[in-house]
N, C-alpha and C positions, 0 to 999 in steps of 0.2 A: 504493500500500500504506500510505500515511500518513493516509488519511482517517479521520475519527472514526467509530467504530462506533455504530450507533443501537440502540434497544431491540429492533427486529426487522429481519430482512433486507429489503432493497428487493425487492418482488415480482418485477417484470419482470427485473431484473438477475440475481436468484437463479435464476430458471427458465432463463435463457440460460446461466449458468455451469454449472448442473447438466447441461444437454444436452451441453456441450463438455468436461466433466471437467477444467476448468482449476482453478488455485489460487484459492480463495475469498479475495478481497481484504477488507481491513478495512471498507471502505464497505458491503459486503454481509453483514457479520456482525452478530451480536446480542450484547448484554450481559445479556439476560434469560435466566436459567437455568431458569426454570419449565418451559419447553418441554423441556429436557433431562430434568428429573426425571419429567415426565409421560409422555414417550416411553418411557423404560425401565420405569417402573412399569406403564404400560398394556400393554406387551408381555409382562409377567410375571403379570398378573392373568388367568390363563388356566387352563382345566380341567386341562391337562397337568401343572401344578405340584401340584395336590392329588392327582392320580393317582400321580405320582412320590413324593409325600409318603407315600402309602399303601404304597409299595413295601417300606419297611423292616418295617412291621407284617406285611405279607403274606408276607415272607420269614422271619418268626419273631422279629424284634427287638422289644424293649420300646418302649412309646410314647415315654417321655422319652429313651430311648437314641436313638431315631430322630431326634427333634427336636434333640438335642445334636449329632449328626453333621451335620445340615443346617446348623446355626448355625456350627459351626467350619469346615466345608467351604466354605460360601458367604462367610465372612469372608475366606478366602484367595482364592477364585475371583474375588470381586468386586473385591478389591484389584488383581489382575492386569487385570481389565476396566477399572478406573479409570485405570490406567497407559496403556492403549491409547487411552482417551478423551482424555487430556491430549496424547498424541503427535499425535492427529488435529487438536486445536486448534492446536498449535504449527506444524504443517506445512501445514494448509489443504487437504489432499488426502484422497481416499478410502483405505480400507485396502489395496485391491488395487493402487492407483497407488503408494502408499507402498512396497509390496513390490518395486517396480522398483528401488529403491535397494539392495535386498538381493540379489535373485535375478537382476537384470539386466533390461534393457529387454524382451527377448523371453523370458527365463527366467521372468519373473513371470506369463507366460501360464498356467503350471502351477497355482499357487494360485488365480489368478483363475477359471480354468475349474472347478476343484473347488468354489470358493465359490458360483459361479453354480448349479451342479447341486444343491448342498446346500440353497440357499435355495428352489429350486423344490420340492425334496422336502419341506422343512419346510412350505411353503405348502400342499401337498397333505395332509400328515399332520394339520396343525392344522385344516384344513377338515373332514377326516374325523372328527376328535374332536367337532366341533360337531354333526355328523350324529348321533352316538351320543346326545348330550345332547338334541337337539331331538326325535328320534324316540322316545326314552324318555319325554319329557314329553308329547308328543302321544298316545302310547299310554296313558299314565296317565289323561288327561282324556277319552279315548274318541274323539279325532279320527281316529286311525289305528288299524288293527288290529295290535297288537304281534306277532301270530302270522303276519302276512302276510310272506312271504319275498321279495316283489317288490322289486327294486332301484330301480324307477322313482321312488317318492317321495323316496328318499334322494338320487338324482342330481339331481332337480329342486331340492331344498333347497340342495344343494351349488352348483348353478349360480347361484342367486340370491345366495348368500353370496360366491361368487367375483366376480361382477359388482360388488358393493359394494366389495370389496377393491381391484379393479383401478381403479375410478373414483377412489377416494381416493388411491392411489399415483400415479395419472396426474399429479396436480398437484404432486408433489414435496414437498420438506422443509417448506416453509411451511405447506401445508395439512395435512400429516401432524402437525406440531407442534400446530396449532390443534385438529385432531380429537382428539388425545390430551388436550390441555389442558382441553377442554370436556366430554369424555365420560368421562374416568377418574374425576373426583371423585364424580359420581353413582353410578358403579359401585362405588366404594369404600364409599359409604354403605350400599349394598345388601349388600355383603359384610360390613360391620360387623354388620348385622342378622342376616345368615346365620350368622355366627360366634357371635353371642350365642345364637341359637336352638340351634345345635349344641352349644355348651359348657354352656349352662344349662337348655335345654329338652329335650335328648335324653339318653338313658342311656349316655353315654360312659363307657367303662371306664378311668378315669384311672389305675388301679393296674395296668393291663395290663403285664406284665413279659416278654412274649414266650413262645416255645415252649421249655419247659425241656429238651426232649430234644435240642436243638441241640448238636452237638459243638463243641469250641473252634475247630476249623478251619472248620466251617460258620458259626459265629458271626462269625469274622473275615471270611469270604467275603461274608456278608450286609452287614457294615459297609462293606466295600470297594465293593460293588455300589451302595449308596446314595450313597457318596462320589463315585463316578464318574457316576451318573445325575443327581443333583440337588445334590451338594455342590460340590467343586472343579470337577468336570466340567461343571456347569451354567454356572458363570461363564466357563469356557473356551469354551463354545459361542458366546458373544457377542463374543469378541475380534475376529473378522473384521468385525463390524458397527460397532464403536465409532466409528472415525474417520469413517465415512460421514455421521454426524450432528453430531459435535463439531467438524467443520471449519467449521461455521457460527457457532461461538462466538468472540467477539473475543479476541485475545491480551491485551487489557487486563484480562480477567477473571482473577483469581488462580488458578493451577493447582490449588492445594489445595481451593479452593472448588468448582471444576468437578468435581474428583475426588470430593469428598464427596457432592455433589448427585447425580451419575451413579451412583456405587456404591450409595448408599442407595436410589436409585430402583429398582435391581435387588434389593438385599438384602431390603428390607422386605416386598415382596409375595411373594418366593420363600419366605422363612421363614414368613410368615403362612399362605399357602396350603398349604405343605408340612406345617405343624403341623395345619392344618384337615383335610387329607387323611389324616394319620396318625390323628387322633381319629375321623374317619368310618370308617376301616378297622376300628376296634374294634367297629363296629356292623354291618358288612357283610362278607361273604366274597367279594364280587364284585371283579373288577379292571376292569370296564367303567365308564367315567366316568358315563354316564347312569344305570346301575343303582345306583351308589353314592349319587348325589344323590337319586334317587327313593326308594330304600330308606330314606334318612335323613330326608327332608323330606316325602315324600308330595305332597299337593296344594300345600303351601307352596313347592314347587319352581317353581311357575309364574312368580311375579314375579321370583324369583331367577334362573332360567335365561334369562329374556328379556334381562336385563342382562349375565349372565355370558357370553353369546354374544359380547359385545363383546370379551372377552379374545382369542380367536383372530383376530378382525378386526384388533385393534390390533397383534397380533404379525405377521400376514401382510402388512399394508401395509409393514412394515419388510422382511420377506422379499422382497416383490416389488420394492421400491425398491432394496435392496442387490443383488438379482439383476441389475437393469438396469445399475447402475454397474459391477458386476463384469464383466458381459458387455462393456460398453464398454471396460473395461481390457484386453480382448483385441484392441484396435484394430479392433473391429467398428464401422464408422462408420454406425450406424443410430440415428435419433432415439430418445432414451430413452422417449418416450411410445409409439412403435411397439413397442419391445421390451417395454414394460409390458403391452401387449395380448397379444403372442405368448407371454410367460411365463404370463399368466393362462390362456390356452388350453391350454398344455402341462400346467400344474399341474392343470387341470380333468380332463384326460385321465388323469393319475395318480390322481386321486380316484376316477374311474370304475373303474379297475383295483382300487383298494382296496375299493370297495363290492362289486365282483363276487367278489373273492377277497382275504381278508385276516384275519389274526389280530392283534388289537389289541396285545397285549403284545409279541409277537415283532417286529412292525413298529416300534413305538416304540423298543424296546431296540436293534434293529439300527441305526436312524438315530442314536441318541444315541452308541452305541459308535463308529460310523463317523465321526461328526463329531469326537469327541475324538481318533480315530485319526489325523486329519490336522492339526487345529487346535493341539493341544498341541505337536507338533514345529515347526509353522509359527510359532507364537507365540514359542517359545524362540529360534529363529533370528533372528526380527525383533528381539527384545529384546537379544540379544547384540550384534547389529549396531548398533542404535541407541545403546546405552549404552557399549559397549566398543570397537567398531570405528570407527563414525562419531563417537562421543563427542557425540551429540545435535546434530550439525551435518549437516543435510540440505538440499540445494539443491532446493527444491520445484519451481521453474520447470523444472529439467532433467528432472524426473520426468514432466512433461506435454508435453515437447517430442516431436516425431515421431521415430521410430527413425532416420530418415536423418540427423538432426542429430548423431547419435553422441556425445551428451553423457554417456551412460552405457554401461557394458559391455553387450553384447548378452545375454550369459549369464554368470552367476557360478557356475562349477561347484562351488565349495566349499559354497555355500548349498544348491544342489539335492542334492548328495551328503549333506549333513547332514540335509536334510529326508527323504530316502529312508531313511537310517539310523534316524531317529526313527520313521518310520512302521513299519518292520520291527520295531523294539523295542516299539512300542506294541502291535502285533499279538501279539507273543510273550507279553506280560503281560496280554492282554485275555481276559475271560471273558464272552462273550456267550451268548445263548440258543440259538444255532445252532452246530453243530460247526465251521463255517468260521470263526467269530469266537471260537474258544477256542484261544488260543495255547499252545504247549508249556510255557512258564514258568508261566502261570496254572494249567494242569492239574497241573503238578508241585507247585504250592502249594496244591492242593486247592480251586481255584475262587476264590482271592483275586485281585481285579482291581486291578492297579497300573499300568494302561495309560497314564494321563495322566502319571504320575510318570516312568515308564520312557521314554516318548516324548519328554517335555520335556527331561529331563536328558541323554539320549543325543544328541539333536539339538543342544542348546545347547553341550555340551562338544565335540562333533565339529566344529561350525562354528568355534568359537573356536580349536581345535587346527589345523584345516585352514587357516584364515586366517593363523595364526602361521607355519606352514610356508611358505605361499605368499609371505608378506611377507619371510621370511628368505631365500628363494630369489631373490626379486626384488632384494633389497638386495645379495646376494652377486653376482648377475649384473651389477649396475651398477658 
């Protein structure tokens, strides 16, 4: 652990460590933070962010009001994200392996299983979003018939995209970082041109002030929905991923520097694309990503969409990779690359289901709300444990030891109970698009969604209190 870190991880050693889920030693870490910035930036230069940016305008909020909510919410959400990035650097283990210190060696199976399922779902959703873009583009230039209801062309395109994603994720962190580093900058340049065309060449209604007939309750509900979907809630969705990639960063790199690079890598593209989506929403009444772009750009969408397709690819290679290491955290002893292929096949099957039956807005909303529903309480319990219970002291080697070594408690009931309390409270304050995802508290508040706040606070406070009681009893018993 005392070896000097190099500018980039040692290829063969890194791949072996990734397969074994061991603690990443200094000799296999990097001091180059460019990979971290481009990984997170690339993952967020994706169509879903401009669609979610359009959410506020479509719900009746004003243009600048929507952008302000995005900026404030993401400043908070990305700060939480940056904290988990630093924890990953300090411990050298993945997020779900780190969870063993909190939930217990076997108890951590619960969050690991949820994270694996969530990643597969996101991989499918993001691939489906690309289909909307590609088919809208091909329809505009006459390559496909936009009125043809056949699912075959969409499934074929999805299969090609999925293969590309699986191949990149197959090679692990080193290749993922290189892919993002070399492909994101050209994508950024195209998005700069795209933004200039939108803001200076199209008839954006910069003075759009929203729907004047919204009541105060409806207004607050719309603000809370945007805050949950792409404000604070968006930063929370990435908390379970953070350590999976920052564990490759040398501990010699100042934490504040890593924090800033990673948080800005998320913050800049989310705000940028969210603002772009909000402005595009003043030009189109559609909620479909392909239709929004085609309506706004027409034939100009061709060069833009060819590179914007990169966004979901860059996001999904992270989803597939994190899904593999989360699955391995369940003590499933299957080579990461084999899992990589299996996950791609399962995600493709989900895409087919989406193609055959799916409503875009309802599917996206359900996934986002569901993710916040477990990640906010999970993150709160993790932070309380790391800063207040363990006081930043974690034995990383004990986390990767086999269960029979008994270096950790098998289950920590206080953590699982707090997580359950947080999930219930999240649901109570949740206001999704389906009745099942509309909790009684949110309904009583007229549709105001405070799920992320209720879940995080209730889980964090519950865990701290339960641990205090447990410690007190243990002290009294001794």
